[in-house]
C-alpha positions, 0 to 999 in steps of 0.5 A, a space after each residue: 500500500 503506497 502513501 501517495 494519494 492518502 490522507 495520512 493522521 499522524 497523532 503526537 506529529 510536532 515531536 521528533 518521529 512526526 516531524 522526521 516521518 512528514 519530512 521523509 514522506 513529503 520527499 518520498 512520497 506524494 500523500 493527498 494530505 497529512 493531518 498533524 495532531 498534537 496539544 502544542 499550538 506553538 509546536 505546530 506554528 514552528 512545524 508549519 513554518 519549518 515546512 514553509 507551509 506546504 500545502 499538505 500539511 493540515 495542523 489540528 490542536 487536539 488530545 487523545 484523550 478526546 474522543 470527539 475531537 478524534 472523530 472529527 480529525 480522522 474524518 475520510 482518513 486512509 492511514 492513522 499513525 500513532 505516535 502521541 503518549 506521555 515518554 518520561 519514565 519519572 514523569 509517568 511515575 509521579 503522575 500515574 493516573 496522567 499517563 494511563 489516561 494517555 497512553 492507554 484510554 487514549 490508544 482506545 480512543 484511536 481504536 474506536 474512532 479508527 473504526 468509526 471513521 473506516 480507517 484502513 490502517 493504524 499503526 502504533 509506535 511502541 517501545 522495548 520498554 514495554 517488554 516485561 515492564 518494570 516501570 509505569 510508562 512500559 506497563 502502559 505501553 504493554 497495554 496499548 500494544 495489547 489493545 491495539 492487536 487486540 483491536 483488530 477483533 473490534 473492527 469486524 466489517 469495517 476492515 480497519 486493521 491495527 499493528 504496532 512498531 517495537 523498538 529502542 532507544 532513538 538517536 536524535 530524540 528529545 527524550 535521548 540520553 544524548 541532549 543530556 550528555 552533551 548537556 553535562 559535557 559542559 561541566 566536564 563529567 557525566 552521570 550514568 547509572 551503571 557502566 554494564 547498562 547496554 540498550 538498542 539503538 535506531 536513528 530516527 530516519 531509520 525508525 521512520 522508513 521502518 514504519 512506513 515499510 511495515 505499514 505496507 506489508 501490514 495484514 493487522 494484529 503484528 508487532 514489528 521488531 526491527 533488527 537493530 545493533 547494541 551500545 553500552 552506555 559507557 562506550 556512548 558517554 565516551 564518545 560524547 565526551 572522551 577523557 571525561 570524569 565517569 561518575 557512576 550514580 546507580 540505577 535508578 527506578 523502574 530502570 533496566 539493565 538490559 532492554 528486550 525487544 523479544 521475550 522467550 515467550 513471544 519467540 514461540 510465535 515469531 517469524 525471523 525475515 531479513 532485518 527484522 521479526 514479526 511478532 504475530 498474535 496468538 489468536 484465532 482469527 490470525 492466518 498462519 498464511 499472511 506472510 510467506 517465508 520467515 524463519 522459526 525461531 528457536 526455543 527459547 531465543 531471546 532478543 535483549 541488547 546484552 546478546 545483541 549479535 549486532 554492536 554499534 562501534 564508537 566510529 559507527 555511533 560517531 557517524 549517526 550522530 553527525 548524520 542525525 545532528 544529535 
């Protein structure tokens, strides 16, 4: 399914992902319109100027907690890309009800409005934090994943399809640790929680291109996981400021030593393809014929940042940082 001629609704459209998604789609495709849906009028105004008042962009002020506003925004929409969420772990821990309202109830509103408006495809962005979550943010994203997958049971004759993309830390995003390290660089001392910590890494451009690819091939119900490299946080800190003083402050509440993108239990119904995995829904309505090919994973397989066969070298990360202006 090409994005040419389509009306796309992008929730959280003024965020890091939304801006890069808009840039790439306008460059590679000819959509009828991209509707930017977000709460912040200032960011919308800045984005409108950034894209030189592009005739294909429409700006909708609204909150995904507001079902009525979503209903209006989705009128005649073909594709929804759902990127809106409360994402800061400490903020979600301190404001749990707000995280639930946005990340879970907001996801339900997306599903209901999409079905009512007969949207063809809905792709939701998820995170490695949703895998065996130990903090509230991860738990809300896990719930969002589950209801998006099961949303296919609710769509019935409307034929609306729901899927998710799940990946790790984004180089160049506002929520990344990289801006924090660059700010600390001024003092000559960087703080890390644990020198053994590892994370998955993906660039904004890679993330957007993967999401577009998944929209084109989705059947509804899958969770798509890209094969992306890992890197130790300590190596990243040394890259940002060589010969700097490193202060280890201990793992924070709700933080993991390593992250996972596919668990052992999910591996039982996951297929491996070149460059990505597809976690298939374990429901009666799913057909094994939806995807041809793909390798079944071995018993006990787990895709985690510490057991990843792909690792970023410092020179590779340096090139990615330069390319993404991170």
